[in-house]
TIBA-125316 format. One record per residue (C-alpha): x, y, z; residue in one letter. Coordinates in steps of 0.1 Angstrom, whole numbers, plus 2048, in hexadecimal, padded with zeros to 3 digits. Layout:
N
X;Y;Z;A;
...
//
This chain:
434
A30;311;B30;M;
A4E;30B;B1A;S;
A4D;2F6;AFA;M;
A61;2DB;B0C;Q;
A48;2DA;B28;D;
A2B;2D7;B0F;V;
A3D;2BA;AFE;M;
A45;2A9;B1E;T;
A21;2AC;B2D;D;
A0C;2A9;B0D;K;
A1E;298;AF0;V;
A35;280;B01;L;
A1A;26C;B13;P;
A08;267;AF1;I;
A28;25D;AE0;A;
A30;245;AFD;T;
A0E;235;AFA;K;
A12;230;AD5;L;
A34;220;ADA;S;
A25;208;AF3;E;
A05;201;ADF;N;
A01;1DB;ADB;K;
9F2;1DD;AB9;F;
A0D;1F5;AAB;L;
A28;1E0;ABB;L;
A1A;1C0;AAC;S;
A18;1D0;A89;V;
A3C;1DC;A8C;R;
A4A;1BB;A99;D;
A33;1A5;A83;G;
A3F;1B6;A63;M;
A63;1AD;A6B;M;
A5A;188;A66;V;
A5D;18F;A41;A;
A7F;19F;A44;F;
A96;181;A3E;P;
A83;175;A20;A;
A80;198;A11;T;
AA4;1A0;A18;M;
AAE;180;A05;F;
A97;18A;9E8;A;
AA6;1AD;9E7;S;
AC9;1A0;9E4;I;
ABF;187;9C9;M;
AAD;1A2;9B4;I;
ACB;1B8;9B6;I;
AE2;19B;9AB;V;
AC9;193;98F;Q;
ACB;1B6;982;N;
AF0;1BD;986;L;
AF6;1BA;960;P;
ADC;1D5;95A;T;
AE7;1EB;977;T;
B0B;1EC;96B;F;
B02;1EC;946;S;
B13;1CD;93B;F;
AF5;1B7;934;A;
AF9;1BB;90E;K;
B1B;1AB;911;Y;
B0F;18B;922;L;
B04;16C;910;P;
ADF;166;90F;K;
AE3;146;923;V;
AF1;15A;940;V;
AD5;173;942;T;
ABB;157;93D;D;
ACB;145;95A;F;
ACA;163;971;L;
AA6;16A;969;N;
A9B;146;96B;N;
AAF;13E;98B;F;
AAA;15E;99E;L;
A8A;16C;990;G;
A71;155;9A1;P;
A7F;15D;9C4;I;
A69;17B;9C7;S;
A49;167;9C5;N;
A53;153;9E4;A;
A5F;172;9F8;T;
A56;196;9EF;M;
A36;18D;9DD;N;
A27;17A;9FB;I;
A31;193;A16;T;
A0D;195;A22;A;
A0E;171;A2D;L;
A2D;178;A43;F;
A1C;197;A50;V;
9FB;187;A5A;V;
A0C;16B;A6D;F;
A27;181;A7D;G;
A0E;19B;A8A;I;
9F7;180;A98;A;
A14;16E;AA8;Y;
A21;18D;ABA;H;
9FE;19B;AC3;L;
9F4;179;AD2;A;
A12;17B;AE8;G;
A07;19C;AF5;K;
9E4;18F;AFA;L;
9F1;170;B0D;H;
9E3;158;AF2;A;
9F4;13B;AE1;T;
A0A;14C;AC7;Q;
A0F;130;AAE;L;
9EB;127;AAA;Y;
9E0;14C;AA9;A;
9F9;151;A8D;G;
9EC;132;A7A;G;
9C7;13C;A7F;I;
9CE;15F;A73;S;
9E0;152;A54;L;
9C2;13C;A4D;A;
9AA;159;A52;A;
9BE;16D;A39;F;
9BC;151;A20;A;
997;14F;A26;M;
993;172;A19;L;
9A8;16D;9F9;L;
994;16E;9D9;P;
997;14E;9C5;I;
99A;153;9A0;M;
98E;138;988;T;
992;12F;964;N;
987;111;94F;K;
9A1;0FA;95D;T;
9AB;106;980;S;
9A8;11D;99D;S;
9C3;135;9A9;Y;
9CC;152;9C0;I;
9D9;173;9B1;D;
9FB;177;9C1;I;
9F6;19D;9C3;N;
9DF;197;9E1;Y;
9FB;186;9F4;L;
A12;1A4;9F0;G;
A0D;1C9;9F1;S;
9E8;1C8;9E9;K;
9E2;1B1;A07;G;
9F7;1C4;A20;M;
9DB;1D7;A32;F;
9C4;1B9;A31;V;
9DF;1A4;A42;A;
9E3;1BE;A5E;I;
9BE;1C1;A64;I;
9B8;19B;A62;T;
9D5;193;A7A;A;
9C8;1AC;A94;I;
9A3;1A2;A93;I;
9A9;17C;A90;A;
9C1;17D;AAD;T;
9AB;192;AC3;E;
98E;179;ABE;I;
9A6;15B;AC4;F;
9B5;16A;AE3;A;
994;175;AF2;A;
985;152;AF0;L;
9A5;140;AFB;E;
9AA;158;B19;N;
985;153;B22;A;
98C;12D;B23;N;
972;127;B08;I;
987;109;AFC;T;
987;0E4;AFA;I;
998;0D5;B19;K;
9AB;0B5;B15;M;
9B5;09D;B31;P;
9D7;0A3;B41;E;
9E3;082;B33;S;
9E1;090;B0F;V;
A03;09D;B03;P;
A06;0C4;B06;P;
A0A;0C9;AE0;A;
9EA;0B6;AD8;I;
9D7;0C6;AF5;A;
9E1;0E9;AEA;T;
9D5;0E2;AC6;S;
9B3;0D8;AD4;F;
9B3;0F8;AEA;T;
9B6;10D;ACA;A;
999;0FD;AB8;I;
97C;112;AC5;I;
98F;134;AC5;P;
99C;12C;AA3;G;
97B;121;A95;S;
96A;141;AA2;A;
984;156;A90;S;
981;143;A6F;L;
95B;144;A71;L;
95C;16A;A74;V;
973;16D;A56;F;
960;155;A40;T;
941;169;A48;T;
953;189;A3D;V;
95F;178;A1D;R;
93B;16E;A15;Y;
92C;190;A1C;L;
946;1A0;A05;F;
939;18B;9E8;T;
91A;1A1;9E8;F;
92D;1C1;9E4;T;
93B;1D2;9C5;S;
95E;1CA;9D0;W;
958;1A5;9D4;G;
973;19F;9EE;N;
982;1B0;A0C;A;
9A4;1B6;9FB;F;
997;1CC;9DF;D;
981;1DF;9F9;F;
99E;1E6;A11;I;
9B5;1EF;9F4;Y;
99D;208;9E4;D;
98F;217;A04;I;
9AD;217;A1B;L;
9CE;20C;A0D;Q;
9CE;220;9ED;T;
9C5;242;9FD;P;
9DE;23C;A19;L;
9FA;233;A00;Q;
9F1;251;9EC;G;
9F5;268;A0A;I;
A14;256;A17;G;
A26;257;9F6;A;
A25;27D;9F5;T;
A42;294;A00;L;
A2E;2A9;A19;P;
A22;28A;A2C;A;
A45;27B;A2C;T;
A53;29B;A3A;L;
A3A;29A;A56;V;
A44;276;A5D;V;
A69;280;A5E;G;
A62;29E;A74;F;
A4F;28A;A8F;F;
A69;26E;A8F;S;
A86;286;A96;Q;
A70;29B;AAD;F;
A69;27D;AC4;L;
A8E;272;AC3;W;
A98;294;AD0;W;
A83;28D;AEF;F;
A94;26A;AF3;G;
A77;256;AE5;I;
A7F;23E;AC9;H;
A6D;253;AAF;G;
A74;23A;A93;T;
A62;21E;AA5;L;
A44;234;AAE;V;
A3F;243;A8C;V;
A48;224;A77;N;
A2F;20F;A8A;S;
A14;225;A7A;V;
A23;22B;A57;V;
A37;20B;A51;Q;
A1A;1F8;A41;P;
A15;214;A28;I;
A3A;216;A1F;Y;
A3E;1F1;A1D;D;
A21;1EE;A04;A;
A30;209;9EF;L;
A52;1F8;9F0;A;
A42;1D7;9E5;L;
A32;1E8;9C7;Q;
A54;1F7;9BD;N;
A65;1D5;9C0;Y;
A4B;1C5;9AB;K;
A4E;1DF;990;A;
A74;1DD;990;Y;
A74;1B7;98E;S;
A5D;1B9;970;L;
A71;1D4;95F;G;
A55;1ED;962;Q;
A57;212;96D;P;
A5B;215;993;I;
A3C;227;9A0;P;
A46;236;9C2;H;
A62;24B;9D1;I;
A56;248;9F5;I;
A58;225;A03;C;
A69;211;A1E;T;
A8A;211;A0A;T;
A8A;237;A05;F;
A83;23E;A29;M;
A9D;225;A35;G;
AB9;231;A1E;V;
AB3;255;A15;F;
AA3;264;A34;E;
ABE;264;A4F;I;
AD8;24C;A41;T;
AF9;25F;A42;G;
AEC;27C;A55;M;
B05;278;A70;I;
B23;26C;A5C;L;
B2B;28D;A4C;G;
B2A;2A4;A6A;F;
B3C;289;A7F;A;
B5A;289;A67;L;
B59;2AF;A64;A;
B58;2B6;A89;M;
B6F;29A;A93;G;
B8C;2A4;A7D;W;
B86;2C8;A71;V;
B70;2E0;A83;F;
B6E;2D5;AA7;A;
B84;2E7;AC1;R;
B78;2D6;AE1;S;
B86;2B5;AEC;A;
B63;2A7;AF3;R;
B56;2AF;AD0;M;
B74;2A1;ABF;K;
B74;281;AD3;K;
B4E;27C;AD0;T;
B4E;281;AAA;M;
B6C;26B;AA4;R;
B5B;24F;AB8;M;
B3A;255;AA5;V;
B49;255;A82;A;
B4D;22F;A7D;V;
B2B;225;A8B;P;
B1B;241;A76;A;
B29;231;A56;F;
B13;213;A5F;F;
AF5;22A;A68;N;
AF8;224;A8D;I;
AEE;246;A9C;S;
AE9;23D;AC1;E;
B0D;248;ACB;P;
B07;26B;AC0;V;
AE2;26B;ACA;T;
AEA;264;AEF;F;
B0F;26C;AF0;G;
B0F;290;AE2;L;
AF2;290;AED;P;
AD6;297;AD5;I;
ABA;291;AEE;V;
AAC;2B1;AFD;L;
AC9;2C5;AEF;N;
ABB;2E6;AE4;P;
ADA;2F1;AD1;T;
AD6;2D6;AB6;I;
AB0;2D2;AB6;F;
AAD;2E4;A94;I;
AC6;2D0;A80;P;
ABA;2AF;A90;W;
A97;2B5;A84;V;
A9F;2C9;A64;L;
ABB;2B3;A57;G;
AA6;294;A4E;P;
A8B;2A9;A3F;M;
AA4;2BA;A28;V;
AB2;298;A1F;M;
A8F;28A;A17;I;
A89;2A8;A01;T;
AAA;2A5;9EE;I;
AA4;280;9E9;G;
A80;284;9DD;Y;
A88;2A1;9C5;V;
AA6;28E;9B6;A;
A90;270;9AF;M;
A72;284;9A4;A;
A86;296;989;I;
A98;277;97E;G;
ABB;27E;98A;L;
ABA;25E;99F;V;
AA6;23F;999;P;
A89;238;9B1;K;
A8E;21D;9CC;P;
A8A;1FA;9BF;I;
A79;1EE;9DF;G;
A96;1D9;9EB;A;
A99;1D2;A10;T;
AB9;1E4;A1B;V;
AC7;1DB;A3D;V;
AC8;1FA;A52;W;
AED;1F4;A5A;S;
AF8;1F2;A36;T;
B15;20B;A32;P;
B0B;22C;A23;I;
B10;230;9FD;F;
B0D;20A;9F9;L;
AEA;20D;A07;S;
AE1;228;9EF;G;
AEE;214;9D2;W;
ADA;1F5;9DC;I;
ABA;20A;9E2;A;
AB7;216;9BF;V;
ACC;1FD;9AC;G;
AE4;218;9A0;S;
B03;22B;9AB;W;
AEE;24A;9A9;K;
ADE;240;9CB;G;
B01;241;9DA;A;
B07;263;9CA;A;
AE6;270;9D8;L;
AF1;265;9FB;Q;
B12;277;9F7;L;
AFF;297;9EF;V;
AE8;292;A0D;Q;
B06;28D;A24;V;
B16;2AD;A17;A;
AF6;2C1;A1B;V;
AEF;2B2;A3D;S;
B12;2BB;A49;T;
B0E;2DF;A3E;L;
AED;2E1;A52;I;
AFD;2D2;A71;W;
B1F;2E3;A73;I;
B14;306;A7F;P;
AFF;2F7;A9B;F;
B1B;2DF;AA6;L;
B34;2FB;AA6;Q;
B1E;30D;AC0;V;
B1C;2ED;AD4;L;
B42;2E9;AD0;D;
B47;30C;ADE;K;
B32;302;AFD;Q;
B47;2E3;B01;F;
B67;2F7;AFD;L;
B5D;310;B17;K;
B54;2F5;B30;D;
B76;2E5;B2A;E;
B88;306;B2F;Q;
B74;30D;B4F;D;
B7C;2EB;B5B;G;
BA1;2F1;B55;E;
B9F;312;B68;K;
B8E;301;B85;E;
BA9;2E6;B86;L;
BC4;301;B84;A;
BB5;314;BA2;K;
BB2;2F4;BB5;A;
BD7;2EC;BAE;A;
BE1;30F;BBA;E;
BCD;30B;BDA;G;
BE1;2EC;BE3;K;
//
């Protein structure tokens, strides 16, 4: 049995099930609820730090820097630092839809269940919540809470264990009464969990999950070997026509997002940035620009076949904005044995280059900013680390990626050229026959 047969019969069914798993899909889609707010915060933190980034802060009057800090600084507390709140509501909302439950109420109940678990700090004059629990430290609790609370809510609602109102009652009011029993059951479970944790050495579910689950996973996920494995499987699945990014990210995204939030917090406070690997790194320095270099090279310099030239010239502009589908399905990449090696190897090399450059201090670590995937290459690198050095790193990655790809594309180009020449010969013979 060939490797392709093994993949088709054994691995692809598993990957397909993962890509269709309701929990993984809900986590992926639910985390996107935070995207608009975190994108806004990322832009504002970059604007706030422009004087420092471009080294002209010392020339500005103190009133200007004070204004930037006072006007833009608090934004992160209402966006990036409360990401867990967006996540718990978003995951519950999407999961409830897949479980055929009332999405809005499921989201609200899950949010209340999450708040139920929050440790309340007290001093002589007031009570308060540590905002760290609403950000990176609460990410895994948010995911677990959303799934469990929504499962309880949906099970009771779908079993019709609800309060039924007369048909004369307006639908909005009747629906709110329908959610009372399922919602109460969920909240009762979580207040019981909260109470039981008061008897443990952790004192609350957040510190327990953070110490036992989140910290070890982040420790593994932040390493270069683990990141290379993630990059490999993502590209490997893409080669078979499965959206590898969606499949793999649905598993690792919570880890990378938590790491990015920690970077963002450190950067906003002027502290050393702790992590290289995070969502920002993977989004900007893994495959961004991988296609641009070889598209330019093959489209205007190396290609001899008309098909390769035309394909690469069409791909170049989308590639500048990180749109890879034209080459993925147009070249094609899928199930093309000639370019399997560079397709899988290229991103792993780019990850290694980016990681080493940051580890030895040539390039600053990612600041945790949310960078839209379609941000043009070089600009995205600059934004990701808050320095022109990020753009320079991408330039190096594009050059290295191009060197990896060109030999394999030249082999493919020869195949295309031979096909074109054979086609011309067939047309010539047909013309002579007439």
